[in-house]
C-alpha positions in Angstrom: -86.5 6.2 -27.5 -84.5 4.8 -24.9 -85.8 1.5 -23.7 -86.8 1.3 -19.2 -84.7 0.0 -17.0 -86.3 -3.7 -15.9 -87.9 -3.3 -12.4 -85.9 -4.5 -9.2 -87.3 -7.6 -7.4 -89.8 -6.7 -4.2 -87.3 -7.2 -1.4 -89.0 -9.7 0.6 -86.1 -11.0 3.2 -83.6 -9.3 4.8 -80.7 -11.6 5.8 -78.8 -10.0 9.0 -75.2 -10.9 9.9 -74.9 -10.5 13.9 -71.8 -9.5 15.5 -71.1 -5.4 13.9 -74.3 -5.9 13.0 -77.4 -6.9 15.5 -74.5 -6.3 18.4 -72.3 -3.8 18.8 -68.8 -5.8 17.4 -66.5 -3.2 20.2 -68.8 -3.5 23.4 -69.6 -7.2 23.0 -66.7 -9.3 21.3 -63.3 -7.0 22.8 -63.6 -8.4 26.7 -64.4 -12.1 25.0 -61.1 -12.0 22.6 -58.5 -10.4 25.3 -60.0 -13.4 27.5 -60.2 -15.7 24.9 -55.9 -14.7 24.1 -54.9 -14.9 27.6 -56.2 -18.3 27.7 -54.8 -19.4 25.1 -51.2 -17.5 26.3 -51.8 -19.3 29.5 -51.7 -16.3 31.4 -48.7 -14.4 29.5 -49.6 -10.8 28.8 -47.3 -10.2 25.8 -47.8 -13.5 24.4 -51.6 -12.5 24.2 -51.3 -9.1 22.7 -49.3 -10.9 20.3 -52.1 -13.4 19.5 -54.7 -10.2 19.3 -52.0 -8.6 17.1 -52.3 -11.8 15.0 -55.8 -11.3 15.2 -56.2 -8.4 13.6 -56.5 -6.0 16.8 -54.9 -2.6 16.6 -53.9 -1.6 20.1 -53.8 2.0 20.3 -57.6 1.8 19.9 -58.5 -1.5 21.3 -60.4 -2.1 17.8 -60.0 -4.8 15.4 -59.7 -4.5 12.0 -62.2 -5.1 9.5 -62.0 -8.6 7.6 -59.5 -9.4 10.0 -59.1 -13.1 11.7 -61.2 -11.5 14.6 -63.7 -9.5 12.8 -64.9 -12.3 10.2 -63.5 -15.8 10.8 -64.7 -19.0 12.9 -63.7 -20.3 15.9 -61.8 -22.8 14.1 -60.0 -20.9 11.8 -59.1 -18.3 15.6 -57.4 -21.9 17.1 -55.9 -23.1 13.6 -53.9 -19.7 13.4 -53.4 -18.9 16.9 -52.3 -22.8 17.3 -49.8 -22.3 14.8 -48.0 -19.6 16.3 -48.4 -21.6 19.9 -46.4 -24.9 20.7 -48.5 -26.4 23.6 -52.0 -26.1 22.0 -53.5 -28.6 19.4 -55.9 -26.7 16.8 -58.7 -29.3 18.3 -58.1 -28.7 22.4 -57.5 -24.5 21.3 -61.0 -24.1 19.3 -62.8 -26.2 22.0 -61.7 -23.9 25.0 -62.1 -20.7 22.6 -65.4 -21.9 22.1 -66.1 -22.4 26.3 -64.8 -18.9 26.4 -67.0 -17.2 23.8 -70.2 -19.7 24.9 -69.8 -18.6 28.6 -69.5 -15.5 28.6 -70.9 -13.9 25.1 -74.2 -13.1 27.0 -72.4 -11.0 29.9 -71.1 -8.6 27.3 -73.6 -8.6 24.5 -74.6 -5.3 23.5 -77.4 -4.9 21.2 -77.1 -1.6 18.8 -80.8 -1.0 19.4 -83.9 -2.0 21.1 -83.9 -5.6 19.0 -87.8 -6.7 19.7 -89.0 -2.9 18.5 -86.4 -2.8 15.6 -87.7 -6.8 14.1 -91.5 -6.2 14.8 -91.1 -3.2 13.1 -89.5 -5.0 9.9 -91.9 -7.9 10.2 -94.9 -5.6 10.5 -93.8 -4.4 7.2 -94.1 -7.7 5.8 -90.0 -9.1 5.6 -88.7 -12.3 6.5 -86.3 -12.8 8.7 -82.8 -14.3 9.2 -79.3 -14.6 10.4 -76.6 -15.4 9.1 -73.0 -15.5 11.4 -69.8 -16.3 11.9 -70.1 -17.3 15.5 -71.7 -20.8 16.0 -75.3 -21.5 16.0 -76.0 -22.5 20.0 -73.9 -19.1 20.7 -75.9 -17.3 18.5 -79.2 -18.6 19.7 -78.9 -17.7 23.2 -77.5 -14.5 22.6 -80.6 -14.1 20.5 -82.8 -15.4 23.3 -81.6 -13.2 25.9 -82.9 -10.0 24.3 -86.0 -12.0 23.4 -85.8 -11.9 19.7 -84.6 -15.8 18.8 -88.2 -16.5 17.6 -88.8 -13.4 15.3 -86.1 -15.1 13.0 -87.5 -17.6 10.2 -83.7 -18.9 10.1 -80.9 -18.6 12.0 -77.3 -20.2 11.2 -74.0 -20.0 12.4 -70.6 -21.6 10.9 -70.9 -24.9 12.2 -74.6 -25.2 10.8 -74.3 -27.1 8.1 -74.5 -24.6 4.9 -70.8 -23.1 4.4 -69.0 -20.2 6.0 -68.4 -16.8 4.6 -68.0 -15.6 2.1 -69.3 -19.1 0.6 -73.4 -18.5 -0.6 -74.4 -21.3 1.3 -76.2 -19.5 4.5 -78.2 -17.0 1.8 -79.5 -20.1 -0.2 -80.5 -21.9 2.7 -82.6 -18.9 3.9 -84.1 -18.9 0.6 -84.7 -22.2 0.4 -86.1 -22.8 4.1 -88.2 -19.6 3.6 -89.1 -19.6 -0.2 -87.7 -16.7 -1.0 -85.9 -15.9 -4.5 -82.7 -15.0 -3.8 -83.1 -11.4 -6.2 -86.2 -10.8 -3.5 -83.1 -10.9 -0.9 -80.9 -8.5 0.5 -77.9 -8.9 3.1 -77.0 -6.3 5.8 -73.3 -6.7 7.8 -70.4 -4.6 8.9 -67.9 -6.5 7.3 -67.0 -7.2 3.6 -67.0 -10.8 3.8 -70.5 -10.5 4.0 -71.4 -8.3 1.4 -69.1 -10.8 -0.5 -71.4 -13.6 0.3 -73.8 -11.2 -0.8 -72.6 -11.0 -4.3 -71.7 -14.5 -4.3 -75.1 -15.8 -3.6 -76.3 -13.3 -6.2 -78.9 -11.4 -3.4 -80.2 -8.2 -5.0 -77.6 -6.0 -2.9 -76.1 -5.6 0.2 -76.1 -2.8 2.7 -72.9 -2.0 5.1 -73.2 -0.9 8.6 -70.9 1.1 10.6 -71.8 -0.1 14.2 -69.3 -3.2 13.6 -65.3 -2.6 12.9 -65.3 -1.4 9.3 -65.2 2.5 8.2 -67.2 3.3 5.5 -64.4 3.4 3.2 -63.6 -0.3 4.2 -67.7 -0.8 2.9 -67.6 1.5 -0.2 -65.8 -0.7 -2.4 -68.2 -3.3 -1.9 -71.8 -1.8 -1.4 -73.6 1.5 -2.6 -75.7 1.4 0.5 -74.4 1.7 3.7 -75.8 3.1 6.9 -74.8 4.1 10.2 -76.6 1.2 12.0 -79.5 -1.3 11.5 -82.1 1.8 12.8 -82.4 3.1 10.0 -83.0 0.2 7.7 -86.8 0.3 7.5 -86.8 3.8 6.3 -84.0 3.1 4.1 -86.0 0.5 2.2 -89.0 2.2 2.2 -87.5 5.4 0.0 -86.0 3.1 -2.1 -89.0 1.4 -2.9 -90.9 4.8 -3.1 
């Protein structure tokens, strides 16, 4: 007689990535990336394109390569790479300048993938505890969420500067669990980059869900998760079917 598999713990918490997951990456971030690169290049368009390419820019499609510097890393990591390629910026100076552009103009270009208040209300109504873990900074993240009236829908919000480490480390997941009194086995991570999937794996979450609203293809994500959705609009139905 075959032994039955142990039951999967009920999912109680959902930890979302922000950009590419809750917000459309291309619409939100391509204007910011180009503006930041041109600023760093001090108006030299050719040099700005070189910085963009260093960041993972694919010029023919005006998209960013999955897992690349601009796709999945922090402002400071971007500033470090760009300042190494330039002669007239220190990393700290460039970090401050890049952060200023992202914080100042990010609210203008922010484009949700769906009606976020409706989506999050539905998930909360189903009993899920909701959080955000992003490679953006916390202040910018809160401002962007507040613009669309959803900051208070989350029980946990963390950026790279919140003190829990950066992706793909597990710190933000563990902080979410601690703050919201969840076991890590009761949590899933939802994101558009393999860094999100890796963060979930390192933390020991129940599983991770990849979405195609960012800069990763199905092939990019399929090596890191068995669960891939077009975008977060199908998440509630997916979880309901999975538990059924």
